[in-house]
N, CA, C and O atoms as a GROMACS GRO file, in nm:
protein
  232
    1MET      N    1  -0.793   3.337  -2.082
    1MET     CA    2  -0.752   3.364  -1.960
    1MET      C    3  -0.742   3.173  -1.865
    1MET      O    4  -0.639   3.127  -1.817
    2TRP      N    5  -0.857   3.117  -1.865
    2TRP     CA    6  -0.895   3.020  -1.845
    2TRP      C    7  -0.841   2.904  -1.943
    2TRP      O    8  -0.878   2.909  -2.060
    3THR      N    9  -0.752   2.792  -1.900
    3THR     CA   10  -0.707   2.718  -1.931
    3THR      C   11  -0.740   2.578  -1.913
    3THR      O   12  -0.709   2.531  -1.804
    4CYS      N   13  -0.792   2.505  -1.992
    4CYS     CA   14  -0.827   2.367  -1.937
    4CYS      C   15  -0.764   2.209  -1.927
    4CYS      O   16  -0.675   2.171  -2.003
    5LEU      N   17  -0.796   2.164  -1.871
    5LEU     CA   18  -0.688   2.032  -1.823
    5LEU      C   19  -0.770   1.957  -1.963
    5LEU      O   20  -0.892   1.978  -1.968
    6VAL      N   21  -0.708   1.871  -2.076
    6VAL     CA   22  -0.743   1.810  -2.144
    6VAL      C   23  -0.721   1.670  -2.138
    6VAL      O   24  -0.824   1.604  -2.149
    7SER      N   25  -0.618   1.609  -2.125
    7SER     CA   26  -0.584   1.512  -2.052
    7SER      C   27  -0.435   1.523  -1.935
    7SER      O   28  -0.344   1.600  -1.903
    8TRP      N   29  -0.492   1.385  -1.904
    8TRP     CA   30  -0.344   1.362  -1.785
    8TRP      C   31  -0.320   1.213  -1.787
    8TRP      O   32  -0.378   1.121  -1.845
    9CYS      N   33  -0.216   1.219  -1.704
    9CYS     CA   34  -0.179   1.074  -1.710
    9CYS      C   35  -0.180   0.994  -1.542
    9CYS      O   36  -0.120   1.043  -1.446
   10ARG      N   37  -0.223   0.926  -1.539
   10ARG     CA   38  -0.119   0.851  -1.368
   10ARG      C   39   0.011   0.777  -1.455
   10ARG      O   40   0.051   0.744  -1.567
   11CYS      N   41   0.046   0.782  -1.294
   11CYS     CA   42   0.195   0.689  -1.290
   11CYS      C   43   0.212   0.635  -1.195
   11CYS      O   44   0.156   0.653  -1.086
   12THR      N   45   0.292   0.561  -1.225
   12THR     CA   46   0.327   0.501  -1.031
   12THR      C   47   0.473   0.588  -0.998
   12THR      O   48   0.564   0.637  -1.066
   13ILE      N   49   0.438   0.577  -0.846
   13ILE     CA   50   0.519   0.666  -0.769
   13ILE      C   51   0.644   0.521  -0.743
   13ILE      O   52   0.604   0.406  -0.722
   14ASP      N   53   0.794   0.558  -0.752
   14ASP     CA   54   0.868   0.471  -0.674
   14ASP      C   55   0.892   0.516  -0.546
   14ASP      O   56   0.951   0.622  -0.527
   15TRP      N   57   0.839   0.419  -0.423
   15TRP     CA   58   0.854   0.439  -0.271
   15TRP      C   59   0.990   0.376  -0.266
   15TRP      O   60   1.035   0.281  -0.330
   16LYS      N   61   1.053   0.466  -0.158
   16LYS     CA   62   1.142   0.379  -0.064
   16LYS      C   63   1.116   0.307  -0.002
   16LYS      O   64   1.012   0.332   0.059
   17LYS      N   65   1.181   0.174   0.030
   17LYS     CA   66   1.139   0.031   0.073
   17LYS      C   67   1.097   0.064   0.248
   17LYS      O   68   1.175   0.075   0.342
   18GLY      N   69   0.968   0.074   0.248
   18GLY     CA   70   0.932   0.083   0.409
   18GLY      C   71   0.885   0.225   0.410
   18GLY      O   72   0.902   0.292   0.513
   19LYS      N   73   0.820   0.285   0.292
   19LYS     CA   74   0.815   0.433   0.310
   19LYS      C   75   0.702   0.477   0.217
   19LYS      O   76   0.674   0.588   0.173
   20ASN      N   77   0.649   0.362   0.202
   20ASN     CA   78   0.502   0.398   0.130
   20ASN      C   79   0.366   0.405   0.204
   20ASN      O   80   0.315   0.323   0.281
   21VAL      N   81   0.325   0.511   0.164
   21VAL     CA   82   0.219   0.551   0.286
   21VAL      C   83   0.096   0.505   0.208
   21VAL      O   84  -0.011   0.506   0.270
   22THR      N   85   0.097   0.459   0.060
   22THR     CA   86  -0.025   0.346   0.026
   22THR      C   87  -0.105   0.261   0.070
   22THR      O   88  -0.228   0.259   0.065
   23VAL      N   89   0.020   0.135   0.144
   23VAL     CA   90  -0.019   0.053   0.215
   23VAL      C   91   0.038   0.054   0.379
   23VAL      O   92   0.120   0.135   0.422
   24LYS      N   93  -0.022  -0.047   0.454
   24LYS     CA   94   0.027  -0.044   0.580
   24LYS      C   95   0.027  -0.245   0.611
   24LYS      O   96  -0.043  -0.346   0.603
   25THR      N   97   0.153  -0.198   0.646
   25THR     CA   98   0.198  -0.360   0.662
   25THR      C   99   0.143  -0.376   0.852
   25THR      O  100   0.158  -0.299   0.946
   26ILE      N  101   0.088  -0.490   0.845
   26ILE     CA  102   0.026  -0.552   0.998
   26ILE      C  103   0.147  -0.681   0.972
   26ILE      O  104   0.186  -0.743   0.873
   27LYS      N  105   0.181  -0.682   1.119
   27LYS     CA  106   0.263  -0.826   1.157
   27LYS      C  107   0.139  -0.872   1.262
   27LYS      O  108   0.079  -0.810   1.351
   28LYS      N  109   0.130  -1.016   1.208
   28LYS     CA  110   0.031  -1.086   1.318
   28LYS      C  111   0.159  -1.202   1.381
   28LYS      O  112   0.281  -1.202   1.363
   29LYS      N  113   0.057  -1.306   1.468
   29LYS     CA  114   0.172  -1.374   1.500
   29LYS      C  115   0.083  -1.469   1.560
   29LYS      O  116   0.003  -1.450   1.652
   30GLN      N  117   0.118  -1.624   1.465
   30GLN     CA  118   0.022  -1.737   1.454
   30GLN      C  119   0.105  -1.813   1.525
   30GLN      O  120   0.226  -1.814   1.548
   31LYS      N  121  -0.009  -1.894   1.561
   31LYS     CA  122   0.053  -2.042   1.682
   31LYS      C  123  -0.041  -2.148   1.652
   31LYS      O  124  -0.162  -2.172   1.651
   32HIS      N  125   0.102  -2.212   1.621
   32HIS     CA  126   0.057  -2.375   1.559
   32HIS      C  127  -0.018  -2.439   1.697
   32HIS      O  128   0.047  -2.405   1.796
   33LYS      N  129  -0.136  -2.522   1.732
   33LYS     CA  130  -0.195  -2.587   1.784
   33LYS      C  131  -0.164  -2.677   1.816
   33LYS      O  132  -0.217  -2.687   1.926
   34GLY      N  133  -0.097  -2.781   1.795
   34GLY     CA  134  -0.012  -2.914   1.808
   34GLY      C  135   0.141  -2.853   1.882
   34GLY      O  136   0.175  -2.871   1.999
   35ARG      N  137   0.218  -2.777   1.774
   35ARG     CA  138   0.308  -2.813   1.798
   35ARG      C  139   0.374  -2.651   1.925
   35ARG      O  140   0.480  -2.620   1.979
   36GLY      N  141   0.243  -2.599   1.919
   36GLY     CA  142   0.274  -2.460   2.018
   36GLY      C  143   0.398  -2.353   1.938
   36GLY      O  144   0.424  -2.242   1.983
   37THR      N  145   0.451  -2.399   1.841
   37THR     CA  146   0.550  -2.278   1.762
   37THR      C  147   0.451  -2.143   1.717
   37THR      O  148   0.330  -2.143   1.696
   38VAL      N  149   0.533  -2.047   1.711
   38VAL     CA  150   0.505  -1.906   1.710
   38VAL      C  151   0.597  -1.848   1.584
   38VAL      O  152   0.720  -1.848   1.589
   39ARG      N  153   0.511  -1.794   1.457
   39ARG     CA  154   0.547  -1.739   1.354
   39ARG      C  155   0.471  -1.651   1.297
   39ARG      O  156   0.349  -1.648   1.276
   40THR      N  157   0.583  -1.556   1.266
   40THR     CA  158   0.508  -1.423   1.211
   40THR      C  159   0.514  -1.363   1.102
   40THR      O  160   0.605  -1.320   1.030
   41ILE      N  161   0.375  -1.366   1.097
   41ILE     CA  162   0.283  -1.345   1.002
   41ILE      C  163   0.267  -1.190   0.898
   41ILE      O  164   0.157  -1.137   0.908
   42THR      N  165   0.373  -1.115   0.799
   42THR     CA  166   0.326  -0.988   0.767
   42THR      C  167   0.252  -0.983   0.635
   42THR      O  168   0.253  -1.059   0.538
   43LYS      N  169   0.206  -0.903   0.654
   43LYS     CA  170   0.064  -0.843   0.527
   43LYS      C  171   0.047  -0.686   0.507
   43LYS      O  172   0.019  -0.582   0.566
   44GLN      N  173   0.068  -0.719   0.432
   44GLN     CA  174   0.038  -0.555   0.338
   44GLN      C  175  -0.106  -0.526   0.316
   44GLN      O  176  -0.176  -0.585   0.234
   45VAL      N  177  -0.148  -0.428   0.398
   45VAL     CA  178  -0.302  -0.372   0.357
   45VAL      C  179  -0.325  -0.236   0.246
   45VAL      O  180  -0.222  -0.173   0.221
   46PRO      N  181  -0.432  -0.197   0.189
   46PRO     CA  182  -0.406  -0.086   0.120
   46PRO      C  183  -0.458   0.039   0.247
   46PRO      O  184  -0.534   0.000   0.335
   47ASN      N  185  -0.416   0.168   0.248
   47ASN     CA  186  -0.435   0.230   0.336
   47ASN      C  187  -0.460   0.351   0.262
   47ASN      O  188  -0.393   0.393   0.168
   48GLU      N  189  -0.566   0.404   0.312
   48GLU     CA  190  -0.617   0.562   0.245
   48GLU      C  191  -0.470   0.677   0.256
   48GLU      O  192  -0.380   0.705   0.336
   49SER      N  193  -0.514   0.713   0.135
   49SER     CA  194  -0.423   0.840   0.112
   49SER      C  195  -0.415   0.929   0.059
   49SER      O  196  -0.529   0.902   0.020
   50PHE      N  197  -0.388   1.040   0.002
   50PHE     CA  198  -0.397   1.136  -0.118
   50PHE      C  199  -0.310   1.095  -0.187
   50PHE      O  200  -0.310   1.186  -0.270
   51PHE      N  201  -0.215   1.012  -0.227
   51PHE     CA  202  -0.123   0.946  -0.292
   51PHE      C  203  -0.220   0.840  -0.365
   51PHE      O  204  -0.181   0.797  -0.473
   52ASN      N  205  -0.297   0.811  -0.333
   52ASN     CA  206  -0.403   0.689  -0.408
   52ASN      C  207  -0.467   0.801  -0.562
   52ASN      O  208  -0.531   0.759  -0.658
   53PHE      N  209  -0.448   0.860  -0.551
   53PHE     CA  210  -0.467   0.996  -0.701
   53PHE      C  211  -0.403   0.970  -0.805
   53PHE      O  212  -0.438   0.956  -0.922
   54PHE      N  213  -0.242   0.961  -0.720
   54PHE     CA  214  -0.140   0.921  -0.861
   54PHE      C  215  -0.159   0.784  -0.863
   54PHE      O  216  -0.046   0.753  -0.902
   55SER      N  217  -0.214   0.686  -0.853
   55SER     CA  218  -0.207   0.588  -0.887
   55SER      C  219  -0.271   0.511  -0.993
   55SER      O  220  -0.392   0.530  -0.981
   56PRO      N  221  -0.244   0.423  -1.104
   56PRO     CA  222  -0.339   0.429  -1.220
   56PRO      C  223  -0.448   0.330  -1.198
   56PRO      O  224  -0.433   0.237  -1.119
   57LEU      N  225  -0.555   0.347  -1.263
   57LEU     CA  226  -0.663   0.280  -1.262
   57LEU      C  227  -0.686   0.182  -1.270
   57LEU      O  228  -0.646   0.143  -1.380
   58LYS      N  229  -0.750   0.075  -1.195
   58LYS     CA  230  -0.751  -0.064  -1.209
   58LYS      C  231  -0.882  -0.112  -1.289
   58LYS      O  232  -0.900  -0.232  -1.311
   0.00000   0.00000   0.00000
């Protein structure tokens, strides 16, 4: 009557560009002390998501 899950595998999900909900993109502005020029830094930080269940173990 009941079937047991014997084995299973995790695989990576191929997300479309900009649609990955497991990472959050943060944009920060950095100002140079001497010259005063501003540059934008883009950083991707892990985000809590249900889809992390499907990512491979580290």
